[in-house]
C-alpha positions, 0 to 999 in steps of 0.5 A: 499500499506504502507504493500505491500511496508514493505513486500517487503522491509523486503524481500529485507532485505533477500536478502541482509543478504545472500549476506553478507554472501556471501562477505566474509566480502565484499572480493567478488565484486558481492554479496557485489553489492547485498548486497549493492544495497538489502540494499539501496531499504531495506532502502528506502522502509521501509523508504517509508512504515513509511510515514504510518505506526508507527515506532514501528510497521514498525520495528518490521515488517521489521526485523521479517521477516528479521529475520525469512527469514535469518533463512530460507535461512540459513536452507535452503541453508546454512546447518544451523541446524535447530533443536526443539527450533530453530523451536519455536523462528522462530514462535515466532517471525511470530507469533509477527509479524501477531500479529503487524499486527494484531493490526495496524490501518493503 
């Protein structure tokens, strides 16, 4: 269950990162509200998952989901560039997440 909670926390990290960009430095109300709400949920779920999972594993997976997810949203919806080097970097992060999961004892 801790892994599912951690995955949801990572997805919420992607949400808050995207809406933080949309908030234009917290000058737009609803994107700011969504950012702060998703941030709170993400941190709460990360904290909950750390009751069971080791700190290094949980934090690495959480930030990795956020990094790869934010990269994907940036490319898909914000017109950010997609080139071989950026794609390779994202795939390396994803590979690290898989290895962290496979190496975990919980």
